[in-house]
One Martini backbone bead per residue (centre of mass of N, CA, C, O) as a GRO file, in nm:
protein
  204
    1MET     BB    1   1.849  -1.145   1.588
    2ASN     BB    2   1.942  -0.943   1.357
    3MET     BB    3   2.207  -0.817   1.190
    4PHE     BB    4   2.146  -0.515   1.240
    5ALA     BB    5   2.106  -0.534   1.541
    6THR     BB    6   2.382  -0.653   1.613
    7TYR     BB    7   2.549  -0.424   1.498
    8THR     BB    8   2.420  -0.199   1.673
    9ARG     BB    9   2.500  -0.316   1.943
   10LYS     BB   10   2.802  -0.309   1.903
   11ALA     BB   11   2.828  -0.007   1.837
   12LEU     BB   12   2.707   0.101   2.104
   13LEU     BB   13   2.905  -0.039   2.299
   14ALA     BB   14   3.160   0.074   2.177
   15THR     BB   15   3.091   0.367   2.225
   16ALA     BB   16   3.058   0.346   2.531
   17GLY     BB   17   3.354   0.247   2.576
   18ILE     BB   18   3.501   0.494   2.461
   19ALA     BB   19   3.374   0.706   2.644
   20LEU     BB   20   3.472   0.583   2.909
   21THR     BB   21   3.790   0.553   2.848
   22ALA     BB   22   3.840   0.863   2.735
   23GLY     BB   23   3.703   1.091   2.907
   24LEU     BB   24   3.465   1.287   2.781
   25ALA     BB   25   3.356   1.426   3.064
   26GLY     BB   26   3.658   1.459   3.172
   27PRO     BB   27   3.875   1.421   3.452
   28THR     BB   28   3.696   1.143   3.534
   29SER     BB   29   3.818   0.877   3.386
   30ALA     BB   30   3.849   0.666   3.613
   31ALA     BB   31   3.550   0.648   3.682
   32LEU     BB   32   3.443   0.588   3.387
   33ALA     BB   33   3.605   0.305   3.358
   34ALA     BB   34   3.397   0.184   3.491
   35GLU     BB   35   3.114   0.070   3.539
   36PRO     BB   36   2.826   0.118   3.431
   37THR     BB   37   2.555   0.267   3.494
   38PRO     BB   38   2.229   0.207   3.507
   39THR     BB   39   2.153   0.444   3.320
   40GLN     BB   40   2.342   0.370   3.085
   41THR     BB   41   2.232   0.083   3.036
   42VAL     BB   42   1.942   0.161   2.973
   43ALA     BB   43   1.996   0.353   2.731
   44VAL     BB   44   2.127   0.143   2.547
   45ALA     BB   45   1.898  -0.060   2.548
   46GLN     BB   46   1.680   0.126   2.428
   47THR     BB   47   1.824   0.184   2.163
   48ILE     BB   48   1.835  -0.109   2.066
   49ALA     BB   49   1.528  -0.164   2.077
   50GLN     BB   50   1.438   0.057   1.876
   51THR     BB   51   1.604  -0.047   1.635
   52ALA     BB   52   1.494  -0.348   1.628
   53ASP     BB   53   1.170  -0.248   1.619
   54THR     BB   54   1.190  -0.112   1.346
   55PRO     BB   55   1.016  -0.104   1.085
   56GLY     BB   56   1.057  -0.146   0.731
   57ALA     BB   57   0.761  -0.135   0.681
   58PRO     BB   58   0.485  -0.007   0.607
   59THR     BB   59   0.177   0.048   0.681
   60VAL     BB   60  -0.137   0.006   0.583
   61GLU     BB   61  -0.227   0.297   0.657
   62GLN     BB   62  -0.007   0.433   0.473
   63LEU     BB   63  -0.095   0.296   0.203
   64MET     BB   64  -0.429   0.246   0.299
   65PRO     BB   65  -0.623   0.461   0.463
   66ALA     BB   66  -0.917   0.332   0.342
   67GLY     BB   67  -0.837   0.065   0.276
   68VAL     BB   68  -0.953  -0.208   0.115
   69PRO     BB   69  -1.055  -0.239  -0.192
   70ASP     BB   70  -1.249  -0.322  -0.433
   71ASN     BB   71  -1.182  -0.492  -0.709
   72GLN     BB   72  -0.913  -0.660  -0.740
   73SER     BB   73  -0.594  -0.695  -0.891
   74SER     BB   74  -0.360  -0.964  -1.002
   75PHE     BB   75  -0.010  -1.077  -1.005
   76THR     BB   76   0.294  -1.234  -1.090
   77PRO     BB   77   0.585  -1.097  -1.054
   78ASN     BB   78   0.879  -1.047  -1.175
   79ALA     BB   79   1.197  -0.942  -1.129
   80GLU     BB   80   1.179  -0.692  -1.311
   81GLN     BB   81   0.920  -0.572  -1.188
   82LEU     BB   82   1.031  -0.545  -0.902
   83ASP     BB   83   1.267  -0.363  -0.970
   84ASN     BB   84   1.087  -0.131  -1.069
   85ALA     BB   85   0.946  -0.092  -0.796
   86ARG     BB   86   1.200  -0.015  -0.637
   87LYS     BB   87   1.262   0.236  -0.802
   88ILE     BB   88   1.009   0.388  -0.722
   89ILE     BB   89   1.058   0.385  -0.416
   90ASP     BB   90   1.337   0.528  -0.428
   91ALA     BB   91   1.238   0.787  -0.554
   92GLY     BB   92   1.048   0.863  -0.319
   93LYS     BB   93   1.267   0.878  -0.105
   94ASP     BB   94   1.446   1.093  -0.239
   95MET     BB   95   1.175   1.298  -0.212
   96ASN     BB   96   1.032   1.256   0.067
   97LEU     BB   97   0.797   1.057   0.031
   98PRO     BB   98   0.535   0.893   0.116
   99PRO     BB   99   0.395   0.581   0.092
  100ARG     BB  100   0.140   0.670  -0.058
  101ALA     BB  101   0.296   0.757  -0.315
  102TRP     BB  102   0.400   0.475  -0.392
  103THR     BB  103   0.123   0.343  -0.434
  104ILE     BB  104   0.034   0.527  -0.668
  105ALA     BB  105   0.270   0.474  -0.857
  106ILE     BB  106   0.253   0.163  -0.882
  107ALA     BB  107  -0.043   0.150  -0.974
  108THR     BB  108   0.005   0.307  -1.228
  109ALA     BB  109   0.221   0.114  -1.355
  110LEU     BB  110   0.039  -0.130  -1.361
  111GLN     BB  111  -0.170  -0.009  -1.562
  112GLU     BB  112   0.035   0.099  -1.793
  113SER     BB  113   0.277  -0.169  -1.776
  114LYS     BB  114   0.321  -0.388  -1.555
  115LEU     BB  115   0.620  -0.291  -1.483
  116GLU     BB  116   0.713  -0.225  -1.777
  117ASN     BB  117   0.980  -0.100  -1.979
  118LEU     BB  118   0.849   0.049  -2.241
  119GLY     BB  119   0.861   0.088  -2.557
  120HIS     BB  120   0.792   0.107  -2.870
  121LEU     BB  121   0.484  -0.054  -3.019
  122GLY     BB  122   0.378   0.082  -3.249
  123ASP     BB  123   0.054   0.010  -3.323
  124ARG     BB  124   0.016  -0.035  -2.994
  125ASN     BB  125   0.052   0.249  -2.943
  126ASP     BB  126  -0.004   0.539  -2.742
  127HIS     BB  127   0.123   0.697  -2.948
  128ASP     BB  128   0.426   0.798  -2.753
  129SER     BB  129   0.419   0.596  -2.531
  130GLN     BB  130   0.642   0.529  -2.244
  131GLY     BB  131   0.724   0.323  -2.013
  132LEU     BB  132   0.595   0.278  -1.695
  133PHE     BB  133   0.389   0.550  -1.744
  134GLN     BB  134   0.329   0.634  -2.034
  135GLN     BB  135   0.496   0.867  -2.146
  136ARG     BB  136   0.512   1.176  -2.336
  137PRO     BB  137   0.713   1.369  -2.524
  138SER     BB  138   0.479   1.551  -2.658
  139SER     BB  139   0.386   1.635  -2.341
  140GLY     BB  140   0.669   1.694  -2.167
  141TRP     BB  141   0.820   1.444  -2.004
  142GLY     BB  142   1.043   1.391  -2.226
  143THR     BB  143   1.255   1.189  -2.336
  144VAL     BB  144   1.295   0.874  -2.427
  145GLU     BB  145   1.535   0.823  -2.239
  146GLN     BB  146   1.405   0.932  -1.984
  147ILE     BB  147   1.119   0.766  -1.974
  148THR     BB  148   1.308   0.488  -1.977
  149ASP     BB  149   1.386   0.584  -1.689
  150PRO     BB  150   1.273   0.491  -1.392
  151ASP     BB  151   1.372   0.731  -1.220
  152TYR     BB  152   1.269   0.960  -1.392
  153SER     BB  153   0.969   0.873  -1.430
  154ALA     BB  154   0.898   0.866  -1.127
  155LYS     BB  155   0.974   1.168  -1.064
  156ALA     BB  156   0.776   1.284  -1.264
  157PHE     BB  157   0.526   1.176  -1.130
  158TYR     BB  158   0.573   1.300  -0.847
  159LYS     BB  159   0.571   1.594  -0.939
  160GLY     BB  160   0.281   1.585  -1.034
  161LEU     BB  161   0.154   1.496  -0.764
  162ALA     BB  162   0.257   1.740  -0.586
  163GLN     BB  163   0.057   1.945  -0.758
  164VAL     BB  164  -0.182   1.802  -0.610
  165ASP     BB  165  -0.425   1.898  -0.427
  166GLY     BB  166  -0.485   1.660  -0.190
  167TRP     BB  167  -0.367   1.368  -0.262
  168GLU     BB  168  -0.357   1.218   0.018
  169ASP     BB  169  -0.700   1.217   0.030
  170MET     BB  170  -0.738   1.066  -0.220
  171PRO     BB  171  -0.825   0.863  -0.431
  172LEU     BB  172  -0.612   0.697  -0.618
  173THR     BB  173  -0.749   0.733  -0.903
  174VAL     BB  174  -0.759   1.042  -0.885
  175ALA     BB  175  -0.460   1.108  -0.852
  176ALA     BB  176  -0.361   0.959  -1.106
  177GLN     BB  177  -0.543   1.100  -1.316
  178THR     BB  178  -0.445   1.391  -1.273
  179VAL     BB  179  -0.166   1.316  -1.399
  180GLN     BB  180  -0.238   1.124  -1.661
  181VAL     BB  181  -0.491   1.158  -1.835
  182SER     BB  182  -0.691   0.925  -1.892
  183ALA     BB  183  -0.930   0.722  -2.067
  184TYR     BB  184  -0.912   0.535  -1.776
  185PRO     BB  185  -0.969   0.659  -1.465
  186ASP     BB  186  -1.061   0.374  -1.299
  187HIS     BB  187  -0.821   0.162  -1.332
  188TYR     BB  188  -0.626   0.214  -1.087
  189ALA     BB  189  -0.784   0.091  -0.840
  190GLN     BB  190  -0.717  -0.227  -0.886
  191TRP     BB  191  -0.387  -0.179  -0.773
  192GLU     BB  192  -0.359  -0.108  -0.470
  193LYS     BB  193  -0.294  -0.375  -0.320
  194MET     BB  194  -0.054  -0.468  -0.491
  195ALA     BB  195   0.120  -0.221  -0.430
  196ALA     BB  196   0.126  -0.263  -0.121
  197ASP     BB  197   0.249  -0.550  -0.126
  198ILE     BB  198   0.511  -0.481  -0.268
  199ILE     BB  199   0.613  -0.287  -0.056
  200THR     BB  200   0.616  -0.478   0.181
  201ASP     BB  201   0.807  -0.697   0.050
  202THR     BB  202   1.051  -0.480  -0.037
  203THR     BB  203   1.072  -0.339   0.286
  204LYS     BB  204   1.164  -0.566   0.507
   0.00000   0.00000   0.00000
């Protein structure tokens, strides 16, 4: 049993004990202070089991509803890249968006920046694109300071995605391209499995 499940078990049993000894059900506190009934014991056990068995990571179906696509690319991300991925996931959770949105967002950032929070690259820059999603201040995405803040840039991407009708059922590359308007609209597709794998590994 993991630490969270152990803590939950102790908390539930402690709560049950307090309820029993404090007489919360009314004047029959003496009777309630006795051993829990079989029904009470089963209810507590079921709650513990449900908490312990709840998976931390989304399912493959939630992340890639159409299955694993062909022609996938990958690399080994470093600690900074993984931290940026976690920030994208956290931003999606803050906005109550489903895991499929996280996959689209991370795959987009993998294509745009390899999950590196890029500043201005001078002659190598695509116009004034910066940050994880290579968003442009001149296109209304925000200030340089804002779009190089992973939380801000991820939420800006998610807001754009949420405005795309039917994004949940689109191929990932179509949903991403509708938000990003890239010169390479098909390139996002190659990062779908890596994005899903990162989410699985970082939400266990």
